[in-house]
N, CA, C and O atoms as a MOPAC input file, in Angstrom:
PM7 MOZYME 1SCF
protein

 N     41.29800 1     2.27000 1    87.00400 1
 C     40.06000 1     2.74600 1    87.53800 1
 C     38.32900 1     2.36900 1    87.00000 1
 O     38.00500 1     1.95300 1    85.88800 1
 N     37.67200 1     2.58400 1    87.84100 1
 C     36.21300 1     2.41900 1    87.84300 1
 C     35.78200 1     3.24800 1    87.99400 1
 O     35.72400 1     3.97400 1    88.98600 1
 N     35.14000 1     3.36000 1    86.43600 1
 C     34.22800 1     4.46400 1    85.66300 1
 C     32.69900 1     3.31300 1    85.23500 1
 O     32.20900 1     2.19200 1    85.10000 1
 N     32.55900 1     5.18000 1    85.18800 1
 C     30.89100 1     5.04800 1    84.88200 1
 C     30.68600 1     5.51900 1    83.65000 1
 O     30.45300 1     6.70900 1    83.44100 1
 N     30.76200 1     4.53100 1    82.62800 1
 C     30.02200 1     5.00400 1    80.59800 1
 C     28.90500 1     6.02300 1    80.53600 1
 O     27.85400 1     5.40600 1    80.70800 1
 N     28.70900 1     7.11600 1    80.39100 1
 C     27.50600 1     8.30900 1    80.68400 1
 C     27.19100 1     8.50700 1    78.96300 1
 O     28.15300 1     8.89100 1    78.29700 1
 N     26.07900 1     8.29400 1    78.35100 1
 C     25.50800 1     8.99100 1    77.71100 1
 C     24.53800 1    10.16100 1    77.94800 1
 O     23.41700 1     9.86800 1    78.36400 1
 N     24.69300 1    10.82800 1    77.83600 1
 C     23.62500 1    12.66700 1    77.66200 1
 C     23.38600 1    12.57600 1    79.55000 1
 O     22.31700 1    12.80900 1    80.11400 1
 N     24.54000 1    12.22600 1    80.15900 1
 C     23.92300 1    11.82000 1    81.28500 1
 C     23.58400 1    10.71900 1    81.77600 1
 O     23.88000 1    10.50600 1    82.95200 1
 N     23.03400 1     9.94600 1    81.18800 1
 C     22.32300 1     8.68500 1    81.29400 1
 C     23.64900 1     7.41200 1    81.31500 1
 O     24.08000 1     7.16400 1    80.18900 1
 N     24.43600 1     6.45300 1    82.71500 1
 C     24.37100 1     5.74000 1    82.64600 1
 C     24.58700 1     4.48700 1    81.55000 1
 O     24.03000 1     3.52100 1    82.07200 1
 N     24.83500 1     4.30800 1    80.98500 1
 C     24.82900 1     3.06100 1    80.10000 1
 C     26.07000 1     1.78900 1    80.35300 1
 O     26.18400 1     0.64900 1    79.90200 1
 N     26.87300 1     2.59300 1    81.27100 1
 C     27.77600 1     0.89100 1    81.35700 1
 C     28.71900 1     1.05500 1    82.31600 1
 O     28.42400 1     2.15000 1    82.79400 1
 N     29.93400 1     0.53700 1    83.05800 1
 C     30.35700 1     0.87100 1    83.41000 1
 C     31.76100 1    -0.33600 1    82.82700 1
 O     31.58800 1    -1.26200 1    82.03400 1
 N     32.95800 1     0.00400 1    83.43200 1
 C     34.54500 1    -0.10200 1    82.75000 1
 C     35.36300 1    -0.38600 1    84.06100 1
 O     34.94900 1    -0.43100 1    85.22000 1
 N     36.35000 1    -0.52500 1    83.68200 1
 C     37.40900 1    -0.60500 1    85.00800 1
 C     38.57900 1    -0.47100 1    83.67100 1
 O     38.60500 1    -1.09300 1    82.60900 1
 N     39.74900 1     0.87900 1    84.34300 1
 C     40.01000 1     1.30800 1    82.40900 1
 C     41.25500 1     1.29900 1    83.84300 1
 O     41.26700 1     1.37500 1    85.07100 1
 N     42.67300 1     1.07700 1    82.08300 1
 C     44.24100 1     0.59700 1    82.68200 1
 C     44.67200 1     1.38800 1    81.55300 1
 O     44.05100 1     1.58200 1    80.50900 1
 N     45.80100 1     1.81600 1    81.88300 1
 C     46.68800 1     2.87300 1    80.50200 1
 C     47.30800 1     2.99000 1    79.63800 1
 O     48.48400 1     3.33200 1    79.51600 1
 N     46.44500 1     2.67100 1    78.84200 1
 C     47.20100 1     1.84100 1    76.68600 1
 C     47.63200 1     3.12400 1    76.17100 1
 O     47.79000 1     2.84200 1    74.98300 1
 N     47.90100 1     4.24500 1    76.27800 1
 C     48.94800 1     4.74900 1    75.32000 1
 C     49.76200 1     6.35400 1    76.90200 1
 O     50.03800 1     7.18200 1    76.03400 1
 N     49.91700 1     6.62100 1    77.39600 1
 C     50.58500 1     7.35900 1    78.65200 1
 C     50.80200 1     8.03700 1    78.30900 1
 O     49.89100 1     8.72600 1    78.77000 1
 N     51.74600 1     9.15800 1    77.32400 1
 C     51.52100 1     9.50600 1    76.83400 1
 C     50.74800 1    10.44300 1    75.86900 1
 O     50.80500 1    11.65100 1    75.64000 1
 N     49.95100 1     9.34300 1    75.35800 1
 C     48.59800 1    10.15900 1    75.08700 1
 C     47.59600 1    10.52400 1    75.59400 1
 O     46.60600 1    11.13600 1    75.19500 1
 N     48.24800 1     9.65900 1    77.51800 1
 C     46.44700 1     9.74300 1    78.02600 1
 C     45.35300 1     9.27600 1    77.77700 1
 O     44.15200 1     9.41900 1    78.00600 1
 N     46.20500 1     8.56300 1    77.14400 1
 C     45.17200 1     7.28700 1    76.41200 1
 C     44.72200 1     5.59400 1    77.69000 1
 O     45.61500 1     4.83400 1    78.06500 1
 N     42.90300 1     5.37400 1    78.17700 1
 C     43.09100 1     4.53200 1    78.69700 1
 C     41.23000 1     3.46000 1    78.24700 1
 O     40.24200 1     3.82300 1    77.60800 1
 N     41.52000 1     2.27200 1    78.89700 1
 C     40.39500 1     1.35500 1    77.92300 1
 C     40.10500 1     0.57400 1    79.09200 1
 O     40.39900 1     0.86300 1    80.25200 1
 N     39.60700 1    -0.26200 1    78.75000 1
 C     38.72100 1    -1.77200 1    79.42000 1
 C     38.03300 1    -1.52200 1    78.87600 1
 O     37.79900 1    -0.50100 1    78.22900 1
 N     37.19600 1    -3.05400 1    79.12300 1
 C     36.52900 1    -3.87800 1    79.13300 1
 C     34.44100 1    -3.31900 1    79.48000 1
 O     33.70600 1    -3.27700 1    80.46600 1
 N     34.34100 1    -3.08600 1    78.35100 1
 C     32.51700 1    -2.40000 1    79.43300 1
 C     32.16400 1    -3.21100 1    79.51200 1
 O     32.84700 1    -4.22000 1    79.33500 1
 N     30.51100 1    -3.26000 1    79.91600 1
 C     30.19100 1    -4.00300 1    80.68100 1
 C     28.79600 1    -3.56200 1    81.04100 1
 O     28.43500 1    -3.40700 1    82.20800 1
 N     27.76700 1    -3.29900 1    79.63300 1
 C     26.87600 1    -2.98100 1    79.77700 1
 C     25.35600 1    -2.91100 1    80.17600 1
 O     24.67900 1    -3.91400 1    79.95000 1
 N     24.65300 1    -1.60900 1    80.85500 1
 C     23.25900 1    -1.49400 1    81.32600 1
 C     22.81900 1    -1.89700 1    81.15800 1
 O     23.38800 1    -2.34000 1    80.16100 1
 N     21.81900 1    -2.47400 1    81.20500 1
 C     20.09700 1    -1.85600 1    79.92000 1
 C     20.12300 1    -1.41100 1    79.01200 1
 O     20.11800 1    -1.92600 1    77.89400 1
 N     20.16800 1     0.09600 1    79.44800 1
 C     20.13100 1     1.19800 1    79.04600 1
 C     20.83700 1     0.74800 1    77.75900 1
 O     20.14800 1     0.47400 1    76.77600 1
 N     22.59300 1     0.62900 1    77.69500 1
 C     23.24100 1     0.59600 1    76.61900 1
 C     22.31500 1    -0.63200 1    75.36400 1
 O     21.71700 1    -1.70400 1    75.28200 1
 N     22.84800 1     0.67200 1    74.53100 1
 C     22.28400 1    -0.07400 1    72.86300 1
 C     22.58900 1     0.82500 1    71.25700 1
 O     22.33300 1     1.77200 1    70.51400 1
 N     23.61200 1    -0.84400 1    71.62800 1
 C     24.84400 1    -0.45500 1    70.28500 1
 C     24.99900 1     0.30500 1    69.08000 1
 O     25.70800 1     1.21500 1    68.64900 1
 N     24.11200 1    -0.38400 1    68.73000 1
 C     23.68800 1     1.07400 1    67.50500 1
 C     23.19900 1     3.14000 1    67.90600 1
 O     23.23000 1     4.23900 1    67.35200 1
 N     22.95200 1     2.73200 1    68.73100 1
 C     23.02300 1     4.42100 1    69.50900 1
 C     24.18800 1     4.56300 1    69.80900 1
 O     24.84000 1     5.42500 1    69.21900 1
 N     24.88600 1     3.62600 1    70.98100 1
 C     26.46500 1     3.54000 1    71.46100 1
 C     28.26000 1     3.58800 1    71.02300 1
 O     29.23900 1     4.15000 1    71.51500 1
 N     28.06800 1     2.81200 1    70.02100 1
 C     29.06600 1     2.45900 1    69.49000 1
 C     29.74100 1     2.51900 1    68.35700 1
 O     29.45900 1     1.92800 1    67.31500 1
 N     31.24800 1     3.72100 1    68.68800 1
 C     30.86200 1     3.89800 1    67.31000 1
 C     31.67600 1     2.11400 1    65.69000 1
 O     32.15300 1     2.12500 1    64.55500 1
 N     31.33100 1     1.08900 1    66.68700 1
 C     32.81600 1    -0.04100 1    65.57400 1
 C     31.82400 1    -1.24400 1    65.95100 1
 O     32.17700 1    -1.74600 1    67.01800 1
 N     30.49200 1    -1.96900 1    65.30500 1
 C     30.22200 1    -3.09900 1    65.43800 1
 C     30.50100 1    -4.41600 1    64.64400 1
 O     30.16000 1    -4.78900 1    63.52200 1
 N     31.12700 1    -4.89300 1    65.47800 1
 C     32.13300 1    -6.20000 1    64.61000 1
 C     32.56000 1    -5.86300 1    63.22700 1
 O     32.32700 1    -6.16100 1    62.05600 1
 N     33.42000 1    -4.96900 1    64.07000 1
 C     34.61700 1    -4.14600 1    62.90500 1
 C     33.32300 1    -3.66000 1    61.89800 1
 O     33.48300 1    -4.23800 1    60.82200 1
 N     32.30500 1    -2.94800 1    61.86700 1
 C     31.89300 1    -1.75200 1    61.14700 1
 C     31.65400 1    -1.12800 1    61.43800 1
 O     31.01400 1    -1.21000 1    62.48600 1
 N     31.89000 1     0.14300 1    60.85700 1
 C     31.78800 1     1.54800 1    61.19000 1
 C     29.77500 1     1.97700 1    61.67000 1
 O     28.74700 1     1.89100 1    60.99800 1
 N     29.97700 1     2.32100 1    62.78400 1
 C     28.17800 1     2.55900 1    62.54600 1
 C     28.25700 1     4.11700 1    62.74300 1
 O     28.61800 1     4.76600 1    63.72500 1
 N     27.81800 1     4.51000 1    61.53500 1
 C     27.22500 1     5.78000 1    60.81700 1
 C     26.90900 1     6.89700 1    63.08200 1
 O     27.52400 1     7.87000 1    63.52000 1
 N     25.67900 1     6.00200 1    63.82200 1
 C     25.04200 1     6.96600 1    64.19800 1
 C     25.54200 1     6.75400 1    65.83100 1
 O     25.46700 1     7.67800 1    66.64100 1
 N     25.98100 1     5.60900 1    66.12800 1
 C     26.95400 1     5.94700 1    66.87400 1
 C     28.55800 1     7.20600 1    66.99300 1
 O     29.25800 1     7.31500 1    68.00000 1
 N     28.74900 1     7.93500 1    65.75100 1
 C     29.04300 1     8.62200 1    65.73700 1
 C     29.53700 1     9.75200 1    66.62800 1
 O     30.55400 1    10.21500 1    67.14500 1
 N     27.62400 1    10.00500 1    66.45000 1
 C     27.42300 1    11.30600 1    66.99300 1
 C     26.46300 1    10.54700 1    68.22200 1
 O     25.23200 1    10.51800 1    68.22000 1
 N     26.93400 1    10.23200 1    68.76800 1
 C     26.19400 1     9.75700 1    70.95700 1
 C     27.29000 1    10.63900 1    71.71700 1
 O     28.43600 1    10.24000 1    71.92300 1
 N     26.99400 1    11.39000 1    71.95200 1
 C     28.11000 1    12.44400 1    74.01100 1
 C     27.53600 1    12.05800 1    74.60000 1
 O     26.51000 1    12.20200 1    75.26500 1
 N     29.25800 1    10.66900 1    74.01300 1
 C     29.57500 1     9.73000 1    75.81600 1
 C     30.58600 1    10.85000 1    76.25900 1
 O     30.93800 1    11.94000 1    75.80600 1
 N     31.00900 1     9.77800 1    77.77900 1
 C     31.84400 1    10.27600 1    78.59800 1
 C     32.10600 1    10.20500 1    80.05800 1
 O     31.62900 1    11.03900 1    80.82800 1
 N     32.71300 1     9.41100 1    80.37400 1
 C     33.00900 1     8.82000 1    81.51300 1
 C     33.49000 1     9.47900 1    82.80900 1
 O     34.38100 1    10.32600 1    82.73700 1
 N     32.66700 1     8.96000 1    84.63000 1
 C     32.61200 1     9.46400 1    85.58100 1
 C     33.58000 1     8.90000 1    86.33700 1
 O     34.33800 1     8.23500 1    85.63100 1
 N     33.83900 1     8.89400 1    87.38000 1
 C     34.54800 1     8.14300 1    88.47700 1
 C     34.24800 1     8.35100 1    90.26100 1
 O     34.47200 1     9.31600 1    90.99200 1
 N     33.97100 1     7.71900 1    90.39600 1
 C     33.88100 1     8.21400 1    92.23500 1
 C     35.15700 1     8.74700 1    92.43900 1
 O     35.08900 1     9.86900 1    92.93900 1
 N     36.55900 1     8.26300 1    92.18800 1
 C     37.29600 1     8.50400 1    92.68100 1
 C     37.92700 1    10.08900 1    92.44300 1
 O     38.61200 1    10.66700 1    93.28600 1
 N     37.53100 1    10.68000 1    91.06100 1
 C     37.70400 1    11.83600 1    89.89900 1
 C     36.64100 1    12.61000 1    88.92600 1
 O     36.78800 1    13.57300 1    88.17300 1
 N     35.24800 1    11.60500 1    89.32100 1
 C     34.21500 1    13.06900 1    89.35600 1
 C     34.37200 1    12.37900 1    87.97500 1
 O     34.60500 1    11.18600 1    87.78200 1
 N     34.16800 1    13.53200 1    86.88800 1
 C     34.24600 1    13.38000 1    85.58700 1
 C     35.13700 1    13.86300 1    84.72900 1
 O     35.37300 1    15.04300 1    84.46900 1
 N     35.87100 1    12.40200 1    84.07900 1
 C     36.86600 1    12.57200 1    83.53500 1
 C     37.04800 1    13.41300 1    82.41600 1
 O     36.38100 1    13.09500 1    81.43100 1
 N     38.14300 1    14.90500 1    82.25400 1
 C     38.54000 1    15.24700 1    81.32400 1
 C     39.24100 1    15.68100 1    79.82600 1
 O     40.17000 1    16.45800 1    79.60400 1
 N     38.44800 1    14.89600 1    78.92600 1
 C     39.42300 1    13.47800 1    77.88200 1
 C     38.84400 1    14.90300 1    76.71900 1
 O     38.22400 1    15.96400 1    76.67000 1
 N     39.78800 1    13.68600 1    75.77500 1
 C     39.11500 1    14.84700 1    74.42300 1
 C     37.46600 1    13.42700 1    73.38200 1
 O     37.05600 1    13.47400 1    72.22300 1
 N     37.19200 1    12.76000 1    74.17700 1
 C     36.71300 1    11.48700 1    74.12700 1
 C     36.29100 1    10.21200 1    74.43900 1
 O     37.21500 1     9.47600 1    74.78800 1
 N     34.89200 1     9.57400 1    74.42400 1
 C     35.02100 1     8.63300 1    74.85500 1
 C     33.79000 1     7.85900 1    73.78600 1
 O     32.66300 1     8.11900 1    73.36400 1
 N     34.90700 1     6.66700 1    73.66600 1
 C     34.03800 1     5.36100 1    72.51900 1
 C     34.16100 1     4.17400 1    72.55700 1
 O     35.23000 1     3.63100 1    72.83400 1
 N     33.01100 1     3.50900 1    72.26500 1
 C     32.75900 1     1.73100 1    72.45000 1
 C     32.96200 1     1.27200 1    71.20000 1
 O     32.48300 1     1.92000 1    70.27000 1
 N     33.54500 1     0.33400 1    70.99600 1
 C     33.61100 1    -1.10300 1    70.16800 1
 C     32.81600 1    -1.77300 1    70.39400 1
 O     33.35800 1    -1.72600 1    71.49800 1
 N     31.93000 1    -2.47500 1    70.51200 1
 C     31.45400 1    -3.19000 1    70.15300 1
 C     31.72700 1    -5.18200 1    69.21200 1
 O     31.18600 1    -5.36900 1    68.12200 1
 N     32.54600 1    -6.30200 1    69.86200 1
 C     32.68000 1    -7.42600 1    69.63200 1
 C     31.85800 1    -7.90000 1    69.82500 1
 O     31.99100 1    -9.08300 1    69.50900 1
 N     30.14800 1    -7.51600 1    70.53900 1
 C     30.43100 1    -8.57100 1    71.19300 1
 C     29.56500 1    -9.81700 1    70.57100 1
 O     29.09600 1   -10.68100 1    71.31100 1
 N     29.39600 1    -9.83700 1    69.17600 1
 C     28.77100 1   -10.70200 1    68.45000 1
 C     29.72000 1   -11.59900 1    67.54800 1
 O     29.20400 1   -12.32100 1    66.69400 1
 N     31.38600 1   -11.56400 1    67.75400 1
 C     31.69500 1   -12.47200 1    67.37000 1
 C     32.88300 1   -12.69500 1    68.37600 1
 O     33.13900 1   -13.88100 1    68.58500 1
 N     33.48800 1   -11.96800 1    68.89300 1
 C     34.47700 1   -11.98500 1    70.31200 1
 C     34.08300 1   -11.88800 1    71.13500 1
 O     34.89300 1   -12.08100 1    72.04200 1
 N     32.29500 1   -11.45500 1    71.72900 1
 C     31.66300 1   -11.93800 1    72.81400 1
 C     32.82600 1   -10.42500 1    74.17000 1
 O     33.37600 1   -10.66400 1    75.24500 1
 N     32.72500 1    -8.90800 1    73.29900 1
 C     33.44900 1    -8.26900 1    74.22000 1
 C     32.89300 1    -7.28400 1    74.16800 1
 O     31.92000 1    -7.30500 1    73.41500 1
 N     33.11000 1    -6.28900 1    74.71100 1
 C     33.10500 1    -4.93900 1    74.18900 1
 C     34.29100 1    -3.96300 1    75.36400 1
 O     34.67700 1    -4.29000 1    76.48700 1
 N     34.59700 1    -2.77800 1    74.59400 1
 C     35.33000 1    -2.58300 1    75.34100 1
 C     35.06600 1    -0.72000 1    75.09200 1
 O     34.39000 1    -0.36800 1    74.12500 1
 N     35.64800 1     0.31700 1    76.02600 1
 C     35.24400 1     1.48200 1    76.55500 1
 C     37.03000 1     2.42200 1    75.80100 1
 O     38.09700 1     2.41400 1    76.41400 1
 N     36.89800 1     2.80800 1    75.00500 1
 C     38.58600 1     3.74300 1    75.01700 1
 C     38.07300 1     5.41700 1    75.89300 1
 O     36.91400 1     5.82800 1    75.86300 1
 N     38.85800 1     5.91800 1    76.37900 1
 C     39.34400 1     7.07600 1    76.77100 1
 C     40.09300 1     7.97300 1    76.72300 1
 O     40.93300 1     8.35800 1    77.53700 1
 N     39.61000 1     8.59000 1    75.08700 1
 C     41.02900 1     9.44100 1    74.64900 1
 C     41.76400 1    10.79500 1    75.22200 1
 O     40.84200 1    11.53800 1    75.56100 1
 N     42.49700 1    11.17000 1    75.37000 1
 C     43.57200 1    13.02100 1    75.86100 1
 C     42.76900 1    12.70600 1    77.43100 1
 O     42.08000 1    13.49300 1    78.08000 1
 N     43.06000 1    11.55800 1    77.69200 1
 C     42.74700 1    12.25000 1    79.45900 1
 C     43.56900 1    13.53300 1    79.99500 1
 O     44.72500 1    13.16900 1    80.21300 1
 N     43.44400 1    14.49700 1    80.19900 1
 C     43.19100 1    15.61600 1    80.86900 1
 C     45.55700 1    15.27300 1    81.62200 1
 O     46.13000 1    14.18900 1    81.73300 1
 N     45.80000 1    15.87700 1    81.74500 1
 C     47.30700 1    16.29500 1    83.00100 1
 C     46.79500 1    17.08700 1    84.17900 1
 O     45.59900 1    17.37900 1    84.21600 1
 N     47.34900 1    17.33500 1    84.83200 1
 C     47.73000 1    15.61400 1    86.03800 1
 C     46.75300 1    14.36200 1    85.81300 1
 O     47.31400 1    13.26700 1    85.85000 1
 N     45.66300 1    14.36900 1    85.63200 1
 C     44.16200 1    13.64700 1    86.13100 1
 C     44.36500 1    12.45500 1    85.60200 1
 O     43.33500 1    11.83600 1    85.86900 1
 N     45.34700 1    11.49000 1    84.78300 1
 C     46.08100 1    10.63800 1    84.06400 1
 C     46.71000 1    10.21200 1    85.00600 1
 O     46.37300 1     9.16900 1    85.56700 1
 N     47.92800 1    11.04500 1    85.44200 1
 C     49.06200 1    10.43900 1    85.79200 1
 C     48.37100 1    10.41800 1    87.73900 1
 O     48.47300 1     9.46500 1    88.51200 1
 N     48.10200 1    10.98500 1    87.86200 1
 C     47.66000 1    11.09800 1    89.17500 1
 C     46.39700 1     9.56200 1    89.64200 1
 O     46.07300 1     9.20800 1    90.77500 1
 N     45.85400 1     8.82900 1    87.99900 1
 C     44.40300 1     8.13600 1    88.23300 1
 C     45.51900 1     7.00900 1    87.82600 1
 O     45.25000 1     5.83000 1    88.05500 1
 N     46.54600 1     7.29600 1    87.33300 1
 C     47.17700 1     5.64000 1    87.21300 1
 C     49.00500 1     5.60000 1    87.28300 1
 O     49.71500 1     4.88500 1    86.57600 1
 N     49.29900 1     6.21100 1    87.94100 1
 C     50.45800 1     6.42200 1    88.23000 1
 C     50.89400 1     5.37700 1    89.18400 1
 O     52.11700 1     5.47600 1    89.09100 1
 N     50.65500 1     4.40900 1    90.07000 1
 C     50.20400 1     3.49900 1    90.47900 1
 C     50.20300 1     2.03300 1    89.87000 1
 O     50.28800 1     0.88600 1    90.30900 1
 N     50.09200 1     2.52500 1    88.88800 1
 C     49.75100 1     1.08600 1    87.52000 1
 C     50.73400 1     0.96900 1    87.16200 1
 O     51.43600 1     1.88700 1    86.74000 1
 N     51.11300 1    -0.46600 1    87.25300 1
 C     52.31500 1    -1.51700 1    86.25700 1
 C     51.75800 1    -0.85300 1    85.26100 1
 O     52.04100 1     0.30700 1    85.55800 1
 N     51.18600 1    -0.81500 1    84.33100 1
 C     51.41800 1    -0.96000 1    82.98500 1
 C     51.91700 1     1.12800 1    82.78800 1
 O     52.76000 1     1.67300 1    82.07600 1
 N     51.35200 1     1.44900 1    83.35100 1
 C     51.76300 1     3.31300 1    83.80800 1
 C     53.71800 1     3.42100 1    84.16400 1
 O     54.45700 1     4.20600 1    83.57000 1
 N     54.02400 1     2.76700 1    84.87800 1
 C     55.80100 1     2.55900 1    85.28100 1
 C     55.98200 1     1.93800 1    84.44100 1
 O     56.42400 1     2.81800 1    83.70300 1
 N     56.02900 1     0.87800 1    83.73500 1
 C     56.78200 1    -0.22300 1    83.32800 1
 C     56.69100 1     1.66200 1    81.39700 1
 O     57.50700 1     2.06100 1    80.56700 1
 N     55.97500 1     1.84100 1    81.57100 1
 C     56.68700 1     2.91100 1    80.20400 1
 C     57.60400 1     3.53200 1    80.38500 1
 O     58.71500 1     3.41000 1    79.86900 1
 N     57.05700 1     4.65800 1    81.53500 1
 C     58.09100 1     5.36900 1    82.35300 1
 C     59.13000 1     5.63800 1    82.85900 1
 O     59.66100 1     6.67800 1    83.25000 1
 N     59.55500 1     3.96500 1    82.80600 1
 C     60.38700 1     2.93800 1    84.03400 1
 C     61.20800 1     3.71500 1    84.99100 1
 O     62.37000 1     4.12100 1    85.00700 1
 N     59.62500 1     3.80700 1    86.21300 1
 C     59.92400 1     3.58100 1    86.36600 1
 C     59.70800 1     3.19100 1    88.16500 1
 O     58.58200 1     2.97500 1    88.61400 1
 N     61.14500 1     3.14700 1    89.17300 1
 C     61.35500 1     2.58000 1    89.65800 1
 C     60.83500 1     2.02500 1    91.44200 1
 O     61.56500 1     1.53500 1    92.30400 1
 N     59.07000 1     2.38900 1    91.53400 1
 C     59.26700 1     2.54900 1    92.62000 1
 C     58.41700 1     1.34700 1    93.41500 1
 O     58.45100 1     1.27700 1    94.64300 1

């Protein structure tokens, strides 16, 4: 699922989400930062260290197909300096939206052992 990641309504980047933990409604993927992204403001982890400023960032995710995602939270793990990657995690996506978004995904099917 393609999503925009927003902070207080402003797009700070994009991601392609895959199901990570279906029973908990967790999805995640690589974060592609927009020019508005600032690690010290938006990421809750920077290269393995907790970022106290990022804990207060009000992040959300929006999909063209599903609109604003109802979830428990959105967080960014920025390992750009050490691993050259930034990841975003969407926690506790609401049911049935999670199932609707990922039911056809191979990882979702493998977890639930669906044979479709």
